[in-house]
C-alpha positions, 0 to 999 in steps of 0.5 A, spaced: 140 472 390 137 467 385 137 466 378 131 470 376 133 476 379 139 476 374 134 476 368 134 483 365 142 483 367 144 477 363 139 478 357 137 485 355 143 487 351 146 481 351 149 477 345 153 471 349 156 469 356 161 464 356 160 461 361 153 463 363 151 458 369 159 459 372 157 467 372 150 466 375 154 462 380 159 467 381 153 472 382 150 468 387 156 467 391 155 475 394 162 475 392 164 483 389 166 481 382 172 484 378 169 486 372 174 488 366 173 492 360 179 495 355 179 501 351 183 503 346 184 510 345 186 510 338 182 515 336 179 521 340 172 521 344 167 515 346 161 514 342 154 510 343 157 504 340 162 504 347 156 506 351 152 499 350 158 495 354 159 501 359 151 501 361 152 494 362 158 495 367 154 500 370 148 496 372 153 491 375 156 496 379 148 497 382 149 490 385 156 492 388 161 490 383 167 493 382 169 496 375 176 495 372 177 500 365 183 498 362 186 504 358 190 500 352 195 505 351 200 500 349 195 496 344 192 502 341 199 504 338 198 497 334 191 498 333 185 492 334 186 488 328 179 485 329 175 486 323 181 489 319 182 487 312 190 490 312 195 492 316 194 499 320 199 504 321 202 504 328 200 511 332 205 514 336 205 515 344 203 523 343 197 521 339 195 515 344 195 520 350 191 525 347 186 521 345 186 517 352 185 524 356 178 525 352 176 518 355 178 520 362 172 525 361 167 521 358 167 514 361 164 517 368 158 520 364 156 512 364 160 508 370 160 510 377 167 513 378 167 511 385 166 504 383 171 504 378 178 502 378 182 505 372 188 502 370 193 504 364 197 498 360 203 502 361 203 500 369 205 493 367 208 494 359 212 499 360 216 495 365 216 489 360 222 485 358 224 481 353 224 475 357 217 477 359 215 477 352 218 471 350 214 467 356 208 470 354 208 469 347 210 461 348 203 460 352 200 460 344 201 458 338 201 461 331 195 456 329 191 459 335 192 465 333 191 464 325 184 461 328 181 468 329 177 469 323 180 476 320 187 473 321 185 467 318 181 470 312 187 475 311 193 470 311 189 465 306 188 472 301 195 473 302 194 480 305 199 482 310 199 480 318 205 484 322 207 480 328 205 486 332 198 485 330 199 478 332 201 480 339 195 484 340 190 479 343 196 476 347 197 483 350 189 484 351 189 477 355 195 478 359 191 485 361 186 480 364 191 476 368 194 483 371 188 485 373 185 478 376 179 479 372 172 475 374 169 477 368 171 481 362 166 485 358 166 486 350 163 487 343 162 480 339 168 482 335 172 481 341 170 474 343 177 471 341 181 476 344 176 475 351 176 467 350 184 467 349 184 471 356 181 465 360 185 460 357 191 465 359 189 465 366 188 458 367 195 457 364 198 462 369 194 459 375 188 464 376 180 462 375 178 463 368 174 469 367 167 469 364 166 473 358 160 477 357 159 479 350 154 485 348 151 486 341 155 491 336 151 497 335 150 499 328 151 506 326 148 512 322 149 509 316 144 502 318 149 497 315 156 497 319 158 497 327 158 505 329 166 507 328 169 514 328 173 511 322 167 510 318 164 517 320 157 513 322 157 515 329 154 519 335 159 522 339 157 522 347 160 529 347 157 532 341 153 538 342 145 536 343 142 538 337 148 535 333 146 528 337 139 529 337 139 530 329 144 524 327 139 520 332 133 522 327 138 520 321 138 513 323 134 508 319 127 506 321 129 498 322 135 500 328 130 504 332 128 498 337 135 496 337 137 503 340 132 503 344 134 497 347 142 498 348 142 505 349 136 507 354 133 505 359 126 505 356 122 498 359 122 492 355 115 493 355 115 499 351 120 496 346 115 490 345 110 495 343 114 499 339 116 493 335 109 492 334 107 498 332 112 498 327 110 492 324 103 493 323 105 501 321 100 503 326 106 509 328 109 514 324 117 512 325 119 519 326 115 519 332 118 514 335 126 516 333 124 523 337 123 519 343 129 516 342 132 522 340 130 525 346 132 520 351 139 519 348 140 527 349 137 527 355 142 522 358 148 526 356 146 533 356 139 533 361 132 534 360 132 542 358 138 540 353 134 535 349 127 539 349 131 545 346 134 540 341 127 537 339 125 544 338 130 545 334 129 540 329 122 541 329 123 548 326 129 547 322 128 540 319 120 539 319 118 546 318 124 549 314 125 555 318 133 557 319 135 556 327 136 562 331 142 561 334 147 561 329 154 561 329 158 568 326 165 566 322 169 571 319 170 570 311 175 574 307 173 578 302 177 578 295 173 583 291 167 587 293 161 591 289 155 594 291 155 591 298 156 584 295 163 580 296 166 575 293 169 570 298 172 563 298 168 559 303 174 554 304 179 557 309 174 559 314 170 552 314 177 548 314 179 552 320 173 552 324 173 545 323 166 545 319 169 540 314 175 536 315 179 537 308 179 540 302 177 533 299 171 533 303 169 540 302 169 538 294 165 532 295 159 536 299 160 541 293 158 536 288 153 532 292 149 539 293 150 539 300 152 546 301 147 552 300 148 559 301 141 562 303 137 556 300 141 556 293 146 550 293 153 552 291 157 548 286 164 552 288 167 554 294 168 561 290 162 565 291 158 571 292 155 573 299 153 579 303 155 580 310 149 576 314 148 571 309 147 564 311 151 558 309 149 551 311 153 545 311 150 538 310 144 537 314 145 540 321 150 545 320 149 553 319 153 559 319 152 566 319 157 570 314 161 576 317 165 579 311 172 581 313 
């Protein structure tokens, strides 16, 4: 194997490799490498932002290497302080466990289960003694940890940093020692933690892992990294029509980034797309349709992607009402001439169509909820059996009066 052979593997969808030449030597050695990536189940479900690294791991698997996915059921309780400006509340073990179960179902939509070793931090931290904690903390200094950009900013501005948060990078580093990682994968926001792992391995007599950093996928808001907490994510388990619609909502300037990071569309095509966008010789919507089709096909199959595209064209481009609308029961307060006074809030909350009363109020204030095409300003309205309620851009509900 030569350096040239690894070109696409080490260039597309890659932000930085520490140290690239050392990684190339490992790949050329023919040895089966142990490739680690950790995931904190601090919230349920995996989104496209997670897929960037998982797709790269799958490419290494296709060369015969072993992936070790570490489920951070301990570090998730602390919450990754990367990029955080304030201390976050700790999660309970029950919350972490529930979130982790969704991860278990979704990891293997991307990586090859037969070439993956799944490890839980509780295997080692569940038996950790105070003596071992002290030994681990003795490997690093406070100055080293405060050199991390987000910690440094918080410390300099007087914002609190908990001792548990300072433990986070140490615990993640020790994971690399336990699983004997040859390479650790992560987003660019994980660089400090991954480099700390290199250092800890060396101090404990192991070869230092190489660090493989992938770009952070920007979310549908077009400005911040994809995150469930920012509600700018596209979940890989979302229904095809919802996934397709969310992809269509991304800003034009992200189109080629998404093609590069989360699809198998060739580099040559992507270069052509960039040129077409720069010269304005293509309607960006046409490229987004191709992108949405590729992404939905990846997780739901070709037929689902075709159906989602037809739905989008009919509902959002032609302004028609979709055919398959779920019917939900709304309790009537008063009736007169087949018109019923209903409060839409209980049903929308119960079915998860809005997350909270405050979100419902916000949507109403924005004119984002319609009844038969007319904007509602209040959750109390007058409706008939069979009327169509539209919540946001993509959600339709048929009213059944009770």
